[in-house]
Each structure stands twice: as structure tokens, then as C-alpha cells.
C-alpha positions as CSV (number, residue, x, y, z in Angstrom):
1,X,88.0,185.7,81.6
2,X,88.6,189.4,81.3
3,X,88.3,191.3,78.0
4,X,91.2,193.5,77.1
5,X,90.8,197.1,76.0
6,X,90.5,196.4,72.3
7,X,87.5,194.2,73.1
8,X,89.2,191.1,71.8
9,X,89.1,187.9,73.9
10,X,92.0,187.5,76.2
11,X,94.2,184.4,76.1
12,X,94.3,183.9,79.8
13,X,92.6,181.8,82.5
14,X,91.0,184.0,85.1
15,X,93.2,182.3,87.8
16,X,96.6,181.1,86.7
17,X,97.5,179.3,89.9
18,X,94.8,177.5,92.0
19,X,95.6,175.8,95.3
20,X,93.1,173.2,96.4
21,X,92.7,170.2,98.7
22,X,92.7,166.5,97.6
23,X,89.2,165.6,96.5
24,X,88.2,169.2,95.4
25,X,86.8,169.9,92.0
26,X,87.9,172.8,89.8
27,X,85.3,174.2,87.4
28,X,86.4,176.1,84.2
29,X,83.7,178.3,82.8
30,X,83.8,178.7,79.0
31,X,83.4,182.5,78.6
32,X,85.0,182.8,75.2
33,X,84.8,180.5,72.2
34,X,87.7,178.4,71.0
35,X,89.2,177.5,74.4
36,X,89.6,174.3,76.4
37,X,91.7,172.7,79.1
38,X,94.4,170.1,78.5
39,X,96.7,168.6,81.1
40,X,100.3,168.9,79.9
41,X,102.1,165.6,79.3
42,X,104.8,165.2,82.0
43,X,103.3,168.1,84.0
44,X,100.9,166.1,86.2
45,X,101.5,163.6,89.0
46,X,102.5,160.0,88.3
47,X,99.5,157.8,87.5
48,X,97.1,160.5,86.6
49,X,95.2,159.9,83.3
50,X,95.5,162.5,80.6
51,X,92.6,165.0,80.5
52,X,91.5,167.2,77.6
53,X,88.2,169.0,77.6
54,X,86.0,169.9,74.6
55,X,86.1,173.3,73.1
56,X,83.6,176.0,74.1
57,X,82.3,173.8,76.9
58,X,82.3,174.4,80.7
59,X,84.4,171.6,82.2
60,X,85.3,170.3,85.6
61,X,87.8,167.9,87.1
62,X,88.0,166.3,90.5
63,X,91.5,166.2,91.7
64,X,92.1,163.1,93.8
65,X,95.9,162.8,93.5
66,X,98.1,165.3,95.2
67,X,100.7,167.2,93.3
68,X,101.1,170.0,90.7
69,X,99.0,169.9,87.5
70,X,100.2,172.0,84.6
71,X,97.6,172.7,81.9
72,X,97.0,174.8,78.8
73,X,94.5,175.7,76.2
74,X,95.4,173.4,73.3
75,X,95.2,176.0,70.5
76,X,96.5,178.9,72.5
77,X,99.4,177.2,74.4
78,X,101.9,179.4,72.7
79,X,100.0,182.6,73.5
80,X,100.4,182.4,77.3
81,X,97.2,180.5,78.0
82,X,98.5,178.2,80.7
83,X,97.6,177.5,84.3
84,X,98.6,175.4,87.3
85,X,96.7,173.6,90.1
86,X,98.5,172.6,93.3
87,X,96.7,169.8,95.1
88,X,97.1,169.1,98.7
89,X,100.1,171.4,99.0
90,X,102.2,168.7,97.3
91,X,105.0,170.0,95.1
92,X,106.9,166.7,94.8
93,X,106.7,166.8,91.0
94,X,108.0,170.4,90.7
95,X,111.3,169.3,89.0
96,X,109.3,167.6,86.3
97,X,107.1,170.7,85.8
98,X,110.3,172.8,85.5
99,X,111.4,170.6,82.6
100,X,108.2,171.2,80.6
101,X,108.9,172.9,77.2
102,X,106.7,176.0,76.7
103,X,107.0,178.1,73.6
104,X,106.0,181.6,72.5
105,X,104.6,183.9,75.1
106,X,104.0,181.0,77.5
107,X,107.8,180.6,78.0
108,X,108.2,183.7,80.1
109,X,104.8,183.3,81.8
110,X,105.6,179.7,82.8
111,X,108.9,180.8,84.5
112,X,107.1,183.4,86.5
113,X,104.2,181.1,87.5
114,X,106.4,178.2,88.3
115,X,108.4,180.5,90.6
116,X,105.2,181.2,92.5
117,X,104.2,177.6,93.0
């Protein structure tokens, strides 16, 4: 997590798109207080359980199902704090991800990121 010039915490994940293989684990380091990771309903492959980490805690998740996973920071989801993991190069759920409703700053960022998936 990078600090912005005013010294306030930033509302971004250090990597907004991560591409991994099936069976890889992603680790999110809690560098600022008040953040977490929550998979977005409808934004993950079929059959994957919902996932929501605790606040202020390092968290990790092993991705065993291929596809696109959209996630956000629960309290900052309108401030652009969103991210995507593409597992196994599988983009078969891209249309579902495109239908997700983002709001606030995340709307514009989501369009840009989804375009890069």
C-alpha cells in the first residue's frame, strides 16, 4: 500500500489485477488499519464459497477454482478499493463480472480494470 502525498492512507490494493495458477495462494498484507478483503457476490466462479477477511489482519486465500474473482474492501468499496484475481487464465465468468454494480469512485476504476482482464 502506497501512502499518498498528504500522508493519509490510500484506498488501493498494491496490485489491482493479479494473474495466478490454479492452486496458488494470494497473500494480502494489512499495511493500513480499517481494511479487509471481501469477494463480491456474483463476481466469483460458480460454486466458490463467499470469503470475507477480518479487518486489520493479514489474510491469504488459496485459489483452487479457475476463473475471475472480483473483490473489494468492505468499508471502502465506493472509494475505489477493488481488485481482481484471474486464476488459470480462465475468463469464462467475465460477463457476470461486467454486470457487477460498483458505485462511487469504484465505478470508473472497475470499467478500466475489467477492460484489462
